[in-house]
Structure formats: structure tokens, C-alpha cells
N, C-alpha and C positions, 0 to 999 in steps of 0.2 A: 373559716379555717380554725382548726383547733390544734394547739401544740401541747403535748402532754409530757410531764416529767416529774421528778421528785423535788419537792420544795424543802429547803433547809437553809440554815444560816452558815455561812462559810467563814472560817478563821475568826476575824474580828467582829463578826455579827452581820456581815453583809448578806441580805436575803437574796436567794437566787433559785432558779429552776434548772435542773440538770436532766438531760435526756438525749434522745436521738430523733432526727428528722431528715427527710430527703435534702441532700446538700443543695440541689438546685432551688428548692423552695426557700431554704435559708438565704440563698443568694438573692432570690427574687424580692423578698420582703425586707432586706437590710441594705444599708448604705454606709460607706465610710465617710468620715469627716476629714477632708484633706487640709483643713485649717491647722491641724496639729499632727496628722498622720503623714507619712512620707507618700509622695506621689507613686502611683502604681508603676511597677517595673514590668517590662514585657518578658514574661517567664513562660515560654512555650514548653520548657522542660517540666513545669508543674502539670500542664495539660497532659503531656505524655505520661507523667507519673500516675495521674488519675486513670488514664485510659489503658495503660499497658502493664503497670507494676503488679507483679505476683504477690509480693509481701506488702500489701497496701495498708498503711496505718499512719495516722497522725493524731496529735492531741486534740482535745475538744476546741471548737470554735467559740470564742468569747464574744457575746453580744450584750447589748444593753437595751432595756425597754423602760420608758418613762410614762407612768400613768398620769394622765392629765384630768383634772377635775375642777369644776367651778362650784363654789359653795354659795347657795342663795341665803338671804337673810333669814335667820332663825333656824337654819338647818344644822344638824349635828356637825361638829367640827372634827369628827374622826377622819384623819387623813388616809389616803389610799394605803400607804405602807403600814400604818397602824392597824387598819382593818385586815390586811393580809397576814400580819404577824399574829393576830388573834384567830386566824383561820376562818374569818368571816367572808362569805362570798361578796364580791364587789363588782360594780359596773361603773365605768367612766361615763359621765354625761357629756363628754367632749367628742370622743371617737367611738363610744359604745363598746369599748373593749371590756370583756368580762374575765374574771378569774374565779374558778370554783375549786373546791378541795374534796378529797376523799381520803379517809384514814384507813389504812390496811393494818390490822393488828396481828401480831405473832405472840399470842398469850403465853405460850409454853416457854419462851426463852427471850433473853435480851441480846442485842447485838453489841458490838464493841463500843457503841456510843452510850451504852447503858439504857437503851430504849427497846421497847418491844413493838414499835410501829413505824411505819413510814407514811409521809403525807404526799399524796399524788395531787399535783396541781394541773388544772386545765386552763391554759391561756387561750381565750376565744376571741378572735377578731371578727368584727362585722364585715362580711364579704364586700358589701357595697362601699363602705368606708375605706377598706383596705385597697380596693381597686383604685379609688380616687386618690388616695395618698401616693400609691406607686406611680400613677399617671402624672401627678404633680411633682414627682421626684422628692417626696417627703416620706420615703420608706420608713415604717414605724420602728424597726430595730436598727440600732447603731452598731457598726462593726468596731470592736475593740481590739481583737486579735484574730487573725485568720483571713484577712482581706484578700491576700493573693490566692489562697485556696478557693475562696468563693468566686473570685474573678475567673480563675481557671475553669471552675464548674460552669459558670455562665457561658463561657466561650466554647466549651466542649460540645461537640455534636454526637458524642458516643452514647449509644443506648445503655452501656454499662454505667456511665456516670448518671444517666437519667434515673436509674434504679438505685443509686447509691445513697445509703444513709450515713450521716455524719454525727459524731457526738457534739453536743452543744452545752453551753452554760449561759443562761440569760440572767444577767444581773438586773434586779428590779429597782426602779427609782420612782420619783413622783414630781409632779409640778402642779400646784394647786393655787387657786385664786379666791378672793372674797373673804378670807379670814381676817379678823381684827388683830390676831397675833402676828408678831414679826415672822416673815417668811422669805427666805432667799430662794427664788425659783431657779437659780443657776447652780444650786448645791450639787445636784446629781451630775450635771455637765462637768463640774469641777472634779467630781469623784471619778468619772469615767476617764478623764485625762490622766489622773493619778494612777488609775489601774493600768492604763496603756503604758505609762512611764515605768511602773514597777515590773510589768510583764517583760519589758524589753531591756531592763537594766539590772534587775535583782536576781537574774539567773546567769549562770556561767555556761554558755553553749560549748559543746565539744568543738575542737579545732577540726579543720579538714583532715589533717594528718591522723588524728585520733579516730575519726569516722572511717577513713580508708583502711587503717590498720585492721579494724574489725573484719573487713571483707577480704582484703587482698592477702592477708597473712594466713587466713584459715581456708586452706585448700580442701579440707575434709568436708566442712559444712558447705563450702561454696566452691565446687569444682569449676574448671574453666568455663564450661558452657553456661553455668548459672551466673558466674561472675560477669560474663559478657552480657547476659540479659540485664543484670542490675546496673553495671557501670559502663556498658558499651565496650567497643573494641579497645578504647584507650585504657580502660581499667585492666583488661586482660594483658595488654602489652606491657603495662606498668608492672604487673606481677612477674612477667617473664623477664623483664629487664632487672628487676630486683633480685631474681634468682640467679642471674648471670654475673652480677658484679656487686662487690661490696662498696658502698658509697664512701666508706672511710678510707679507701685507697686513693681517693682524689686528694690532691694536695693544693691545687690552685683555686678550686671552687668549693671545697668542703665547707668553708665558712658561710657560703650562700645556701647550699643544700642542707647542711646540718642534719637534724633529725626529721626534716620535712621532705625526705627524698621521695616518698610515695606521692605526695602532692606535686612535687617537681616533675616527676616522671609523667604523671597524668597531664600536667600543663604542657609539657614538651610535646607529647603525642597529640594533644588537643589543637595546637597551633599549626601542626604539619598538614600538608595536603595528603589526601588519602593514599596516593601512590608512594609517598615518602614514609608512611607509617610502618616502620620496620625496625625490629629490635637491634639488628646488626648495625643499621645506619645510625641509630641514636647512640648506641654504645660507642661506635667509632667517633662520632661527633663529640661526645662527652670527654673522651680521652684526649682528643686533639685540643679542644677548647680548654680543658684543664691544664695542658702544657702551656698554652698561650697565656693564660692567666698567671700561671706559676712563674713564668719568665718575664712578666711585665708588672712592675711594682704598682703602676697606676691602676691597671685593671684589677690586680689582686686586692687592692684596697677598697674596691667597689663591692657593694653588697646587694646590688639591684637584681632581683629575679628577672625583671623584664629585659634588661640588657643581656643577661646570660641566655635567656630563651631566644632572643633575637640572633645572637651569635650562633647558637646551635641551629636555628632555622636556616640561616644563610649558608652555613657549612654543609648541611644536608641537601639543601636545594641546589646549590651551585658552588662546588669547591674551587673552581678556577676563576670565576668571574666576579659576581657581586660580593662574595665574602671578603676578598681583598679590599675592594672599594669601601665596603661597610666598615671594616676595621680601621681603615685610614680616616674615614669620615668621623668615626668615634674619637680616635686619638688626636687628629688634627684640630678638632673643635672642642677638646676637653669635655666631651660628653660623658666620660667615665666619672665625672664629678656628680652626675645626677644621683639623687637618692633613690627614687623609684619612679619609673615610667613603664607602662605596660609594654609587653613585647609587641602587641598589636599596633600600638602607636609608633614604636620605633620602626616597625616594618612598613607601616602605612606612609610615614614621613619619608623614609629613605627610598622606598620604591618610587615615590613621586619625584624625588630629586634625581634618582638614577634614570628616570625617563627623559630628563632634560637633554637636549641635543647639544653636543660639543661641536661647534663650528671651527673649521680650520681655514685660515687665510694664507694663501701662497703668493709671495712676492717674487717675481723673476724678471729678467730682461726680456725684451721682445726680440726674439731671434727671427722668427717667421711664424705665419699662421700654422703651418704644419708642425713646427717645433712646439708651439704652445699647446696644440691639441694632443701631441704625443705625450708631453709632460702631464697634461690633465688626465690622460688615460692611465699613466703610471700611478698617480696619486689615487685615482678612483679604485684601481686594482688593489693597492696596498690597504686603503681604508676598509674596503669590503672584507679583506682577509682578517684585519684586526677585529672588525665587528663580529665576524664568524667565530674567531678563536677566543676572544676576550670579552664578548658581550658588551663592548663599549658602544654607546650611541653616538657615532661620529658621522659628520658629513663635511664637505668642503665647498667653499665658494668657487664656482667654476672660474678658472683663471682667465683674467682679462675679458670678461663678458659683461657688457653693459647694455641695458635695454632702454628705449625711449629716446626721442629726439632732443628732449630738454634736460636730460640727466646731467648733473654736475659731477663729472667723473672724479675729480680730485676729492670732493666732499663724500662721494659714494665710497671711495677707497678708505678714507679716514673713518667713516661710520662702520664699515665692515671690520676694520682692524679693532675698533672699540668694542664691537659685539662678539668678536671671535674668542674662542677658548684657547687656541694654540696658533701661534704665528710661525710660519716657515719662510725663510729668506734664502733664495738661491743667489749666492754672492759671486757666481761665476762672472768674471770681467769687471767686478767692482762697479756695477751700474749705479749712478747717482740716485735714480728714482727708488731703487731697491734700498739703498742706504738710508734715504729719507724715511721711507715707510718703516724700516727696521727701527729707526730712532723713535718714531711715534709709538711703535709697539713696546719698546723697552721703557719708554716714559710711562706707559700705562701698566707696566709690570706684567705684561703677558708672558706666559711660558714661550720662549723663543728658541727656534731651531735654525741653525745656519748650515747650509749644504753648499758644496761646490762640485760641479759635475766634471768628472774625468772620463767616464764612459757610461753608457746607458745601463749596462747590467749592474754596475756597482751602485748607481743612483737608486734603483728599486730597493736594494738591500739596505742602503743607508737611510732612506726615507722611513722604511718600516721600523728600523731600529730606533730612530730618533723620535718618531711620533709616540712610540711606547714609553719613552723616558718620562715626559711630564705626566703621563697617565699613571705610571708605576710609582714615580718618585713624589709627585705632588699633584694628585688628581684634582680635577676641577671641583669636585664635590666638597666644598667647604665654604 
């Protein structure tokens, strides 16, 4: 394999080869060192970028190659890099890698470097040695910058990526043995780590908001159809939302959105389900959540993007049910004090909590089997209605039902009261058993509802009203 490019010294004198090569080949012969680089992140979006992007461009991939050479006794002590600097052809006696040079002259004029030539270098790998190195996972080139782009190229099955050339810069180093002079064979390894550090810390990347402004605000260069191709439907909806409302009119959440409103709009649409991705829905939610924040000092003092996005998510998804429960969960547990938790984590945790079943225990006198079954039907009907209208996950222990020949009825009752989320006591007739069970529930600080029957019609209405009280006033989700 031959890699060809221009040879020169960069900045402080580091010698390197710059050129173009198939991106899949660069991926095949190179490897990242995760002892100092971050572990790879699953970035399917980069694969999509390579395969579908119209305006496909990225900076050069930075790689390192270390020439290895062993010097025999009496052999010239000219090191590999010294030979390359003198433009002398060189061949490693370890892996048989060669480098050759060709000078191309432009005698009529000089370029901005003050030179009238360029040096073309050919880095030639022995195919048999290269195949063995790759098989042994000792790929000869080290990845300094561009690892995720190369990983995406490796994983892509697209014929477009197969044909794709990428710009590269190969920084050259050396490792040699057998010289009498002092030699630190780790010097180039140290240098590549410094290069990696400098690439990732000495530049100031554009913020998400600065990047989005270039595309979202320029409807002439990027009409809606092109913006959708580049940023997806979320980018197009973010533009439409920006055109519909001035973010400065928000008073409760302006300190969170600030000048990052484009990014915020994109994130909001991103977390929504496809059927909820609607500008009207999001604008309505933003206005309502803004008023909620504005009238609650605890929420208004919070600057968490994640919490704001979660509030918007539940308002849009379900205005009547989960939103109220989510708000109470946040306020009752002082979760407004969180500095930053992602919306996805807020939603994931709360959805798990909301799935928990709230069990209702009903204590009542034994009038007759028929009366007990009639009461049980009333509670079942009311609970099903509440579940349908308010999305609460409720169920009740069937009244006075015990199974098994050896069951300890008294202990079973106490256990169910301890496990229940709402306790209801029918105190009609001041039954002592009901009074005892009610005392146990109150001792456990269970939300307790007392009812007394006057007539069957009023009981149904009263039960519904009182079951909703602990759910609305002090929901079990805390």
C-alpha cells in the first residue's frame, strides 16, 4: 500500500505528510489508543452524515506514524527522522516500511512560503507486514483526531462511503534501538498525547446556538426544504416557532432560554413523540409553563434546561393527567433545587414512578354477603372512572376476600393496610373492627378517607370525591 502526500514541517517544526486517501482505508490501517482518548460514543448520526449529507465536509483526520529501526554495530547512526528531513529515501528494518520523495519544481515563481517547489512523499507499507499488523490489532497508524469519523466509516455499508476520500495529516515520529547515545523511545508517544491535548483544548468550538443560527436564520440560503434535509424536521419546526414568537416575551423562563432559544426549541421538539411535534402545541406549552414558573418563586429560581423540557413534555403529552402529578412530584420533593438533570432522565424516572400501582384498602362492617359485594362493585366502578379520566394507576383490595385455609386473617388485614396507598373506612354504625383498622392506618400515616352511608346514590358520589382528594392534594408519588 502506498500513501502519497506533501511533506513539510508544520508550525514548530513537526514533520508530517498531508494528502487525501480513501476514508475506509485510513480506518483499516489505524487504531485509537483508549488509554488516553475517550471511549467511543455510539454516533449513528455521523454515519448518517457520511451517507446522506449534501454539504459533506470535515477537517483533516490527524494520524501518527512511528518509524521503527534497529541499528547494528558499526552502522550509521542517522535516525529515521533525520534521514527524512534530509529528503533521503529510507526503509525500516523492523516492518519494511519505506518512504521516498519526489521534488516538483516551479522555477518561474515562488509561493507564499518563499519556495518554488513542493516535496511529494510516498509512504509505502509492505503488504504482508501490514496484513499481519492489522490481524494482530497493531495497526501501524495511531488516531490522534478524527476517531469517530473513522469509526463511522468502518461501520457504514454505503457504496458512497466506500468511494469517499478524506483529507489526512500523518505526523511522523521514530523509535530506534541499538545506538550508544541516549534515546527516549517514548518521546513520540508523549508528543502524540500532547498533540491530542492541544487539538481538543486550544481551540474554541462554536456553541450549538452559534451553529444553528447560521442555518435557521438564513431562509434565503437554506429554504425550508433544505433546512429539513440538514437538520431534520426538528430544525424546520424550530425555525417556524422562532418566527411565531419572540422569546424575550417570556418572563418566567427567559433566564433559562436566554439567547439559546434556537437550541432550546430544537431540544424540545427532539424529546417529543412524532405525533406531538407541532408548533402550536409547543408554543401553547411554552406560554403555560412560562406562567407557572413566573408565579412560583421556587421554580423561577431554577435554571435547569432538563426540568423545563420535562415540564413542556408532560404538558404537551397529557395536560390533565401526568402533568399535575409531575408538578407535585417536583415540588413535594424539592427537585426544583437540582442544578441540571437531563429531560430524558426526569421523564424516565417519573414514568417509572407513575407506573406504580396505588392500592386502596376498604374497611367496612359486615352487613351481609350481598351488601359487601354491592359495595365492592361501587368502589370498582368509581376507581375505573378515575383511572379513565385522570390516568391514575389505582386498584383496590377486594373487600373481605381471603384465600387459603391457613391464612391469618388479622395479619393479612394489617399487611394490606401497611401496603396500601389510600385507606377508606366506612364508619356506618361505629363498628369496632373498622375503628381498630382505621387506627392502624392513621398510625402508619396513610391518606385516610372516612365515609358514612346514608343512601346508595350518595355513596357513589362521595367515594369518587374523596378518593380524588389524596391524589390531588398529596399524591402518593413522593
